[in-house]
C-alpha positions as CSV (number, residue, x, y, z in Angstrom):
1,M,6.3,-19.7,12.8
2,A,4.4,-17.9,10.0
3,L,3.3,-15.2,12.5
4,L,6.8,-14.6,13.4
5,G,8.0,-14.4,9.8
6,D,5.2,-12.0,9.2
7,L,6.2,-9.7,12.2
8,K,9.8,-9.7,11.1
9,I,8.8,-8.5,7.5
10,L,6.2,-6.1,8.8
11,L,9.0,-4.6,11.2
12,H,11.4,-4.4,8.4
13,M,9.0,-2.6,6.1
14,A,8.2,-0.2,8.9
15,L,11.8,0.6,9.6
16,S,13.5,0.2,6.1
17,S,14.9,3.0,4.2
18,N,13.3,3.4,0.8
19,R,14.7,7.0,0.2
20,G,17.8,6.2,-2.1
21,E,18.8,8.2,-4.8
22,T,17.9,5.9,-7.5
23,H,15.0,3.5,-8.3
24,A,17.4,0.9,-7.8
25,G,18.8,2.0,-4.5
26,R,15.2,2.3,-3.4
27,M,14.3,-1.1,-4.3
28,E,17.5,-2.6,-2.9
29,G,17.1,-0.8,0.4
30,F,13.4,-1.8,0.9
31,Y,13.9,-5.4,-0.1
32,R,17.4,-6.5,1.6
33,G,16.5,-8.1,5.0
34,Q,13.4,-9.4,4.0
35,A,14.2,-11.4,0.8
36,E,14.2,-14.7,2.6
37,G,10.6,-14.1,4.1
38,Y,9.4,-12.4,1.1
39,D,7.4,-15.2,-0.7
40,D,5.6,-16.5,2.4
41,F,4.3,-13.1,3.5
42,R,3.1,-11.9,0.0
43,R,1.5,-15.4,-0.8
44,R,-1.4,-14.1,1.2
45,L,-1.4,-10.3,0.2
46,L,-0.8,-10.7,-3.7
47,Q,-4.1,-12.3,-5.0
48,G,-4.6,-13.7,-8.5
49,R,-1.1,-14.4,-9.7
50,A,-1.8,-18.2,-9.7
51,E,-5.1,-17.5,-11.8
52,L,-3.4,-15.2,-14.2
53,F,-0.4,-17.6,-15.0
54,A,-2.8,-20.7,-15.2
55,A,-4.9,-18.4,-17.9
56,L,-1.8,-17.8,-20.2
57,D,-2.0,-19.6,-23.3
58,V,1.7,-20.2,-24.1
59,P,3.0,-21.8,-27.2
60,E,6.1,-24.2,-27.1
61,N,9.5,-22.4,-27.7
62,T,8.4,-19.2,-26.1
63,I,10.8,-16.8,-24.8
64,W,9.3,-15.2,-21.7
65,A,10.3,-12.3,-19.5
66,D,9.2,-11.5,-16.0
67,M,9.5,-7.9,-15.3
68,G,10.1,-7.3,-11.9
69,G,10.2,-11.0,-11.2
70,G,11.8,-10.7,-7.9
71,T,12.4,-14.2,-6.2
72,G,11.2,-16.0,-9.4
73,S,8.1,-17.1,-7.5
74,S,6.2,-16.5,-10.7
75,L,8.3,-19.6,-12.3
76,E,6.3,-22.0,-10.1
77,F,2.8,-20.6,-11.0
78,M,3.8,-21.3,-14.7
79,G,3.8,-24.9,-14.0
80,D,4.4,-27.3,-16.7
81,K,4.4,-24.8,-19.4
82,L,7.9,-23.4,-18.1
83,S,9.5,-26.6,-19.4
84,R,8.4,-25.9,-23.0
85,M,9.7,-22.7,-22.9
86,R,12.8,-21.9,-25.2
87,K,14.1,-19.1,-22.6
88,T,12.9,-17.5,-19.6
89,Y,14.3,-14.2,-17.9
90,I,13.6,-13.1,-14.4
91,V,14.2,-9.2,-14.6
92,D,14.7,-7.2,-11.3
93,L,16.5,-4.4,-10.0
94,A,17.0,-5.7,-6.6
95,P,20.1,-8.0,-6.0
96,S,18.8,-9.4,-2.9
97,L,15.5,-10.8,-4.8
98,L,17.6,-12.0,-7.6
99,E,19.7,-13.9,-5.5
100,M,16.8,-15.9,-4.1
101,A,15.6,-16.4,-7.7
102,G,19.0,-17.8,-8.4
103,Q,18.6,-20.3,-5.9
104,R,15.4,-21.3,-6.7
105,V,16.4,-21.8,-10.3
106,A,19.3,-23.9,-9.4
107,A,17.2,-26.0,-6.8
108,H,15.1,-27.1,-9.8
109,G,17.5,-27.4,-12.4
110,W,16.0,-24.8,-14.8
111,N,18.8,-24.4,-17.1
112,H,17.0,-22.2,-19.6
113,V,15.9,-19.6,-17.0
114,E,18.3,-16.5,-16.5
115,A,17.9,-14.1,-13.6
116,V,18.7,-10.7,-15.0
117,E,19.7,-7.6,-13.1
118,A,18.1,-4.9,-15.2
119,D,15.4,-2.0,-15.6
120,A,12.0,-3.2,-17.1
121,T,12.1,-0.2,-19.2
122,R,15.5,-0.9,-20.8
123,F,16.0,-4.7,-20.5
124,A,17.3,-5.7,-24.1
125,P,16.9,-8.9,-25.6
126,E,16.2,-8.8,-29.2
127,A,13.2,-6.8,-30.1
128,G,10.3,-8.5,-31.6
129,Q,11.4,-11.8,-30.3
130,L,9.4,-12.4,-26.8
131,G,6.2,-14.6,-26.8
132,L,5.3,-13.2,-23.4
133,V,5.9,-10.5,-21.0
134,T,4.6,-10.6,-17.5
135,F,4.1,-8.0,-14.5
136,S,3.2,-9.7,-11.2
137,Y,2.7,-6.9,-8.9
138,S,5.6,-4.9,-10.3
139,L,4.0,-2.1,-12.4
140,T,2.9,-0.4,-9.3
141,M,6.6,-0.2,-8.4
142,I,7.8,0.9,-11.6
143,P,8.3,4.9,-11.8
144,D,7.9,4.9,-15.5
145,W,5.1,2.1,-15.6
146,F,3.9,3.4,-19.2
147,A,7.4,3.3,-20.7
148,A,7.6,-0.2,-19.2
149,I,4.4,-1.3,-21.1
150,D,5.5,0.5,-24.2
151,H,8.8,-1.4,-24.0
152,A,7.1,-4.9,-23.5
153,L,5.0,-4.2,-26.5
154,E,8.3,-3.5,-28.5
155,L,10.0,-6.6,-27.2
156,L,7.0,-8.8,-28.1
157,E,6.5,-10.5,-31.4
158,P,3.5,-10.1,-33.4
159,G,0.5,-12.0,-31.5
160,G,2.8,-12.2,-28.4
161,L,1.1,-11.8,-24.9
162,I,1.3,-9.5,-21.9
163,G,0.2,-10.8,-18.6
164,V,-0.5,-8.2,-15.5
165,V,-1.8,-8.6,-12.2
166,D,-1.5,-5.8,-9.8
167,F,-3.2,-3.4,-7.6
168,Y,-5.0,-0.3,-8.7
169,V,-7.8,2.1,-8.4
170,S,-10.5,3.0,-10.9
171,R,-10.9,6.3,-12.5
172,K,-13.6,8.6,-10.8
173,H,-15.6,8.1,-13.9
174,P,-14.6,5.1,-15.8
175,V,-15.8,4.1,-19.1
176,E,-18.9,1.6,-19.2
177,G,-18.1,-1.9,-18.3
178,F,-15.3,-1.1,-15.8
179,T,-15.7,-1.2,-11.9
180,R,-16.1,2.4,-10.1
181,H,-14.6,2.8,-6.8
182,G,-15.7,5.0,-4.2
183,W,-14.0,7.9,-2.8
184,A,-12.5,6.2,0.1
185,T,-10.8,3.3,-1.8
186,R,-9.5,5.7,-4.6
187,S,-8.0,7.9,-2.1
188,L,-6.9,5.6,0.9
189,W,-5.0,2.9,-1.0
190,P,-2.7,5.2,-3.1
191,I,-1.7,6.7,0.4
192,W,-1.3,3.7,2.0
193,F,0.8,2.0,-0.5
194,A,3.0,5.1,-1.2
195,R,5.0,4.5,1.9
196,D,6.5,1.5,0.2
197,N,7.0,3.2,-2.7
198,V,4.1,1.2,-4.5
199,F,1.4,3.4,-6.5
200,P,-1.8,2.0,-7.6
201,S,-3.0,3.8,-10.5
202,S,-6.3,4.5,-12.2
203,E,-4.6,4.5,-15.5
204,H,-3.1,1.1,-15.9
205,L,-6.0,-0.6,-17.2
206,P,-7.1,2.1,-19.7
207,Y,-3.6,2.4,-21.1
208,L,-3.3,-1.7,-21.3
209,H,-6.5,-1.6,-23.3
210,A,-5.4,1.1,-25.5
211,R,-2.0,-0.7,-26.3
212,F,-3.1,-4.2,-26.6
213,E,-5.9,-6.5,-27.7
214,P,-7.7,-7.5,-24.5
215,L,-8.3,-11.1,-24.2
216,L,-9.0,-11.0,-20.3
217,C,-9.7,-8.3,-17.9
218,I,-10.9,-9.0,-14.2
219,E,-11.3,-6.6,-11.5
220,R,-11.5,-7.9,-7.8
221,L,-11.0,-7.1,-4.3
222,A,-8.4,-8.8,-1.8
223,R,-8.4,-9.2,1.8
224,V,-5.6,-7.7,3.6
225,P,-3.5,-9.7,6.2
226,Y,-4.0,-8.4,9.6
227,L,-6.5,-5.7,8.9
228,P,-10.2,-7.4,9.2
229,G,-12.5,-5.8,6.9
230,F,-10.2,-4.2,4.5
231,R,-10.1,-5.0,0.8
232,T,-7.9,-3.7,-1.4
233,P,-8.8,-3.6,-5.5
234,Y,-6.7,-5.7,-7.7
235,Y,-6.8,-6.7,-11.5
236,L,-5.8,-9.4,-14.0
237,F,-5.1,-8.6,-17.7
238,I,-4.0,-10.5,-20.6
239,G,-3.5,-8.9,-23.7
240,R,-2.5,-9.6,-27.3
241,K,0.2,-7.5,-29.5
242,R,-2.0,-6.2,-32.4
């Protein structure tokens, strides 16, 4: 059953249109038709999510916004910490994914969780009120990702946390202490992912370190389903608003 589901998702990814006139249109065109099988397939592809959310030290009554939260799968990674939050927003541009998020929220009875159709660079709860903003494999799909990070900084209260897990590639000459990827890795993965409007960047980690006080930074390689021997780079980052 898992194989058949994966084949359906892969076929949809190969044939779907992601050439809409707007970013929201491209997102919905890509995800419509695969929303129901979205979580099962990406559970094996998107590594580090459970580790990121387990590492977040979230105080009680925190307001959390999961930017590009899709189906709301991050809610389950948060575990018992979710029930101690005052409010949680699942923010995304794809209605088909938010519909799945709404079903998940209703099934668990999470009355303090709200699915919101909005742009991560413009989502507007009260500035300076959020205790946590996360991007779980969504930053690479946001065209103005630097604006999304700046907006997260604006939304966070002093001492608030940002958590990011995503694909990336290194700079050709990273600063000391950071991983350096070879030419093939730096060249292959941006081309591979660009078909799906996913853009691994060499600048995510440097920018996050410049804007936030780093608390955790891990760089790793993940296996790719159905591509034996291939490893794609990903990182985990937790930072605090200075």
